N, C-alpha and C positions, 0 to 999 in steps of 0.2 A: 498530586495532593498530600502533603504528611495524613498519617494516620491518625485515628480520634486519639486523642489521649487516654482511653482506656485501653485502648489494644496495646498501651506501651507495658511491658513486663517493668521488674523490678529493676532488673539487669538493664534495661534499656536508660530508666531514669538515672540511675548511676552512672551512665556513661554520657548523659547528656543529649540523647539521641532525641527527643521530641524536638530539642531548640535546635541543633545541630541540622537534623532533617527541616525544619520549618524555615532556616534560614538560606538554605541550599534551592527548596521549593520557590521562594521567593524572588533568589536570583535567576531560576531557569524562568520563571514567569516573565522577571523584567527583558532577559535576552528575546523571548519569543516575540514578546510585544514588540520591540524592537525590530525584530528582522521582519515582523509582519507588513511593519511601514514603508519596507524597501523597495523599490521597482525593479521588474525583470531587468536581468542583463539583457537579454533579447526576447524581444515581444512586446506585445501591447496583451496585460491582462483583461481591462476594460473590453477590448474587441472579442477577444474569447468568452468573456462574460456575456456578452450581447450573443454570440452563437448559442449559448446554451439555454437560451431561457425558455423554459416551456418543455425541453427535451430531455431523452436519456444520456447521459454524459458518463462516459469511463475517463479516466484520469490513470496514465501510468508517469512513477518517478523514474526516468532513466538515469543510470549512474556509470558512467564509463564503460558502455557496452554497446556500439552501435548495431552489432549483428543480432543482438537480443530484439530492438525495437523491428530491426528489417524483418525479422522471423514475427512479431506479433503482430504488427500493422495488417499484415495481409490477412492474417486468419484472423482477426477481429473482424474484420471486410466480409468473410467470407462467414463464417458464424454468428456475428451478432451483428447483424444488417441493419438494427433498427437504431445501434448507438452512436454516438459521437464521440469519437477517440482522440483526445488530447494527449500530446505528449509534453512533460516539464520537467526539464533537465536539470539533473543534480550534480553531474558532472564535475570537479574541480579542474580537471584538465582542460584546457582550451582545444588542442589539436581533437580530441575525443568529442568535445562538447560539437565542434564544428560539423564533424563526422556524422553527428548525431541528427544535428538539425538537417544534414544533406539527405540523408536518408527519410526523416520526414517529408524535405518537401518532394522527396522521389516518389513517396505513397501518398503525398496529398494531404495529409493532415497536419493540424494545426501545431506549433509548436512554441513551448516558452523556454527561456532559461533564467532558473530562479537566483536569485540572487547568491553572493558568495556567503558559503554556511559557514558560521561560528562553530559547527560541531564535525569532531574527525570520526568518533565512533559512529558505526552504522545506523542504529538505531536511533540515537538521538538526532541525527542527521536527517534521515528519515521522516522524522515525526517533525520538526521545524517546518519542513517544507510540505508537508501536508496542510499544515495549519496555516501557513502563508497562502496554499491552496483554496484552503477554505475562505479567507477572510478576502482574499483578492480577487476570486474568480466565482464558486460557487456559490456563496451568500449574496453577492451582488447579482449574479446571473438568474438564479431561481430557477434552475431546472427542474423538472418534474420528477426525476430520480437520478442519483449518481452513484457510481462505482469508483472504486480504488483499485489500484492493480498492480502487483508486483510486474518488473519488466521482464522477466523469465518467468511468465506464467500465461501458457499457451493454448488456447482452447481448441479440441481435436474434435468436435462434433459440433453440430447447431446445436444453441442455448442460449436462452432468454435468463440473465441471471437476474434479472429486475421482476421477473415472473413472482418468485414469493412475495413480493411487495405489495400484490391485490390483496394482502389478507394478513400484513405485518409492516412494522414500521422498519426493520432492518433484517438482512440477511448476509450470510457469510460463512467464514469456515471461524469456528469459537476456538477458543483457547482458555486456558485457566491457571491459576498460579499453579507455584511449583512449591511447596506441597500444594494439594488441592484444597480450596477453602469456596466460601461464597462469590467469590469474585470472579469474573470474567470478561472477556471483550473479543470483539472481532478481529482477526488479524488482517494488519494493515494494507496486504497483498490481495487480500479478496475480501472488500466490505460493499456492500450496497445499503443504500438509504434513500427512504423517501423522503425529499427535502420538505416537505410540508410539514412532517413531523418532529424535524429536526432545526429548522429555521430559526426557532428563539431560542436556543439553547447555545451555551457557552462551551461548544463543544473543543475537544482538546485529545489531536491525533498522536500526540506525543507519547513517550513512556513513564509509568510510575514505578520506577524499582521499589520504591516504599513501599508499594503494596505489592509488589511482585508482579507487574503487570510491564509487559511489554509494548513497544510501539501499536498505539492504537488504543492502550489502556489509558490511558488519561481520560477517557470517555467514561469511565465506570461511575464516575460521581454524578455527571450530569445528564448520562443515558441509561446506560447500561444496569445500572443499580435500579433502574425503577421499571424493569421489563421481567418478566416471567419467563426464564430461559426455558422451562419445560414445555412451554405453548409454542416456543418458536420454531420453525421449521429451519434446519441448518446445513451447510453444506457438506455432502458427506467427504471423508477425507480418510487416504489412507497412504502409510509409507514405505515403500520397497527398494532394495537394492537395484541401483540403474542396471547390474549385469549379474548375470548369475556369479556364484564363488567369492561374492563381496556380502560383506556385513551390511544392511542398511545403514547403521550410524556412518559407518565408512564414505559412503556413495550414495545416499537419497535421492530418491524421486518422490514425488509427492503428488497423489491424483485428487483432486477436488472434483470429484463427480467426473465428467469428461476434458478438465481441465488440467495440464500438464503444468506443474512446478517442477522447474530444475532445482533447485534450491541450489545456489549456484554460489554463494558465499560461502559452503559449507564442503571442506575437505581438502584434500593436499593437492598443490596446484596442476601437478600430472591427473589427478583424477577430475580435477576439473575441467581440465582440455579433454579427457576421453569423454564426460559425463555429456560435453557440445557435441561432439562427434554423435553421440548415440542421439541426441534431441534431434539433429538434423536429420539423421535417417527417419525417426519416428515421425518427423513433420515433412519429410518430402514428398509424400502421396497429397497432403490436404495444400501444401503451398502449389502444388501441380494445377490441382483443381481450382485454388484461388485465380489461377493464370496470371499471375505475376511473381516470378522467382525474385529470391531475394537480390537487392541491389548488390552486396558488397561481395 
């Protein structure tokens, strides 16, 4: 959504930013509405919607990384056993998507491949798929609660991410604008919501860069702006370097409580490969307990 007219500066008006941002927002919304009406490339969203009715569902958006799903699926089953875990694949590459589908089948989890994505940039691409999931699966399926996960976020201990929803409507890792302002949002890679509290809201899991909000920030207007952040339980979060002798920014891990976020799209290629090696080492004992070693 564009900013309030009162939020624009004189310099913004001179550059016609209220007009240009309003037009861009209208275009993004048209593309989003058109996309959400498309059918899945693989799988039946209506069937998955029926699966989640009245249940607690966790959706992960896969992207070009079969191994991430191969790691995440057994760990969710081990550490979050009460949740139904669903993979929605946003991979543009057919071979990668076929491999992710094979991995999902091997782990016995539902798999859908989202429609061909009109966006190339990761944040906007991710957001439009989340909106597709909301309109085609979550909203018609009416789960008790639902969560959205990044594909490289791995639980490392027993946890119920839905537990805080007993006393509040949303839970997750809170992010704010930069520089800080009153606006905030839940990171789309770790977001939990109580369905009854949001079912009638015009949710938008996309980004809103005009307000300084990344993926998930489109919900500032319809949802987060109505909540008192100071009264919400939030997921703990800390960033650390994935190995000693490295600056955190150059190779970060994020810990959301006991959940390990690889932050896989940040860093040089050789750093990313080495991070995955370290992730595998950290997760190996838990995968052994899960009793189902990775497929790949």
